[in-house]
C-alpha positions as CSV (number, residue, x, y, z in Angstrom):
1,X,-6.6,-1.4,-2.8
2,X,-3.1,-0.3,-3.6
3,X,-2.0,1.0,-1.1
4,X,1.9,-0.5,0.2
5,X,2.6,-1.3,3.2
6,X,6.4,-0.4,4.4
7,X,6.1,-1.6,7.7
8,X,3.7,-1.8,10.6
9,X,4.4,1.3,11.9
10,X,2.3,4.5,11.3
11,X,2.9,5.3,8.3
12,X,1.9,4.1,4.5
13,X,3.8,4.5,1.3
14,X,1.5,6.5,-2.0
15,X,4.3,6.1,-4.4
16,X,7.9,5.6,-5.3
17,X,10.1,7.2,-6.6
18,X,11.9,7.3,-9.9
19,X,14.5,7.6,-12.4
20,X,15.5,11.4,-12.0
21,X,12.9,14.0,-15.0
22,X,15.5,16.4,-16.6
23,X,18.4,18.9,-14.7
24,X,16.8,20.7,-12.1
25,X,15.8,18.6,-9.3
26,X,12.6,16.6,-10.5
27,X,11.8,13.1,-10.4
28,X,9.6,10.4,-11.7
29,X,6.7,8.9,-9.7
30,X,3.9,6.3,-9.5
31,X,1.5,5.9,-7.8
32,X,0.9,3.3,-5.3
33,X,-2.6,4.7,-3.9
34,X,-5.8,4.6,-6.0
35,X,-6.3,7.8,-5.2
36,X,-3.4,10.2,-7.0
37,X,-5.3,12.9,-6.9
38,X,-4.2,12.7,-3.0
39,X,-0.6,13.9,-5.0
40,X,-2.2,17.7,-5.5
41,X,-3.0,18.0,-1.6
42,X,0.9,16.6,0.0
43,X,2.9,18.8,1.5
44,X,5.2,16.9,3.3
45,X,6.7,13.2,3.2
46,X,8.4,10.5,4.2
47,X,10.7,9.8,2.1
48,X,12.0,5.1,3.2
49,X,14.6,4.3,1.2
50,X,15.3,0.2,0.8
51,X,17.9,0.2,3.7
52,X,15.1,1.7,6.2
53,X,16.4,5.2,6.4
54,X,13.9,7.8,5.9
55,X,14.1,11.6,5.3
56,X,11.9,14.2,5.5
57,X,10.8,16.1,2.5
58,X,8.6,19.2,1.5
59,X,6.7,18.7,-1.6
60,X,7.3,21.9,-4.2
61,X,5.4,20.1,-7.1
62,X,3.6,17.1,-8.5
63,X,2.3,17.1,-11.8
64,X,0.4,14.7,-13.8
65,X,2.8,12.7,-16.7
66,X,0.3,10.4,-18.0
67,X,-0.1,7.3,-15.6
68,X,3.2,8.5,-14.1
69,X,4.2,11.9,-12.0
70,X,6.8,14.1,-11.8
71,X,7.9,15.5,-8.2
72,X,9.9,18.4,-7.0
73,X,10.9,18.2,-3.3
74,X,11.8,22.2,-1.9
75,X,16.4,22.0,-1.7
76,X,16.8,19.3,-3.7
77,X,18.0,21.3,-7.0
78,X,19.7,19.1,-8.9
79,X,19.4,15.7,-11.0
80,X,22.6,14.3,-8.2
81,X,20.3,15.5,-5.4
82,X,17.1,13.5,-6.4
83,X,18.7,10.8,-7.6
84,X,19.9,9.7,-4.2
85,X,15.8,9.4,-3.9
86,X,15.4,6.8,-6.4
87,X,13.5,3.4,-5.2
88,X,12.5,5.2,-2.4
89,X,8.8,4.8,-0.8
90,X,6.4,8.4,-0.3
91,X,5.3,7.4,3.0
92,X,2.0,9.2,4.5
93,X,0.6,9.1,8.1
94,X,-1.5,6.3,8.2
95,X,-3.9,8.6,9.1
96,X,-4.3,10.8,6.1
97,X,-5.5,7.8,4.3
98,X,-8.6,8.6,2.3
99,X,-11.5,7.1,3.3
100,X,-12.9,3.8,1.5
101,X,-16.5,2.9,1.1
102,X,-18.1,0.2,3.6
103,X,-16.9,-3.2,3.7
104,X,-13.6,-2.2,1.7
105,X,-10.3,-2.2,3.1
106,X,-6.6,-1.1,2.5
107,X,-3.9,-3.7,1.6
108,X,-2.0,-2.8,4.9
109,X,-5.7,-3.4,6.9
110,X,-6.2,-6.9,5.9
111,X,-2.0,-8.4,6.2
112,X,-1.3,-9.6,9.0
113,X,-5.2,-10.5,9.6
114,X,-5.4,-14.1,11.6
115,X,-8.2,-16.5,9.2
116,X,-10.7,-18.0,11.0
117,X,-13.6,-20.5,9.3
118,X,-17.1,-20.0,11.0
119,X,-16.8,-23.3,13.1
120,X,-14.1,-21.4,14.9
121,X,-10.8,-23.1,13.8
122,X,-7.6,-21.4,12.4
123,X,-7.1,-21.2,9.2
124,X,-3.3,-19.1,9.0
125,X,-2.9,-15.6,8.9
126,X,-3.0,-13.2,5.5
127,X,0.5,-12.4,3.6
128,X,-0.1,-10.8,0.9
129,X,-3.3,-9.4,-0.8
130,X,-3.2,-10.2,-5.3
131,X,-5.6,-7.8,-6.8
132,X,-7.3,-9.8,-9.8
133,X,-9.4,-8.4,-12.7
134,X,-11.9,-10.3,-11.0
135,X,-12.3,-9.6,-7.8
136,X,-9.1,-9.8,-4.9
137,X,-7.5,-12.8,-3.5
138,X,-6.6,-13.0,0.2
139,X,-2.9,-15.2,0.1
140,X,-2.7,-17.1,3.4
141,X,0.0,-19.0,4.6
142,X,-1.4,-22.0,6.8
143,X,1.7,-24.1,8.6
144,X,3.9,-22.7,5.1
145,X,1.0,-24.0,2.8
146,X,-0.7,-20.9,0.5
147,X,-4.1,-20.6,0.8
148,X,-6.3,-18.4,-1.7
149,X,-9.5,-17.0,-0.3
150,X,-11.6,-15.0,-3.1
151,X,-12.0,-11.7,-0.7
152,X,-16.0,-11.8,-2.0
153,X,-18.2,-11.1,1.0
154,X,-20.3,-14.0,0.4
155,X,-16.4,-15.8,1.9
156,X,-15.8,-14.1,3.6
157,X,-16.8,-11.0,6.6
158,X,-12.9,-9.2,7.6
159,X,-13.6,-7.9,11.1
160,X,-10.5,-5.3,11.8
161,X,-11.3,-4.4,15.5
162,X,-11.5,-8.0,16.5
163,X,-8.0,-8.7,13.6
164,X,-9.8,-11.7,11.6
165,X,-11.6,-12.4,8.6
166,X,-14.0,-15.4,9.2
167,X,-14.5,-17.5,6.2
168,X,-17.8,-20.1,5.2
169,X,-16.8,-23.3,5.2
170,X,-17.0,-24.2,2.0
171,X,-16.4,-27.9,0.2
172,X,-12.7,-27.2,-1.3
173,X,-12.0,-23.6,0.0
174,X,-9.7,-23.9,2.8
């Protein structure tokens, strides 16, 4: 569950532009997706800068360098031109994300969902998802207090259509 959420709109971040690589306008790129192979199929992206400005760019090439990638944007020919995109997020349309197996969700799908108990008692809203070795954990804001809920099928049921997560009524969990 690693696709980052740049905003609640129609785009999803799949990478972050790092420092320039060489002098020909290539930059390092770190994947923000569980599917880095998707980079080979990208033709166009939006690059969203930290200030919110977005620039549409065409991909010239992407190649792997260990756990990072090198990205070359068409028309970006030197180190100065590519440096202006450092720190930017590579956005793709939300409908272009890879389909996931049943009962598996992207972070951007879960953040913002209402959380309630099986009895219908409101618990709060998911504000973050922690990816831990054993399982993910939903960080739920309950009136200013953080509650950690294991994202385990035995404890939670995610209903995207209803916009909620139902948590089993277990002593000490909520």
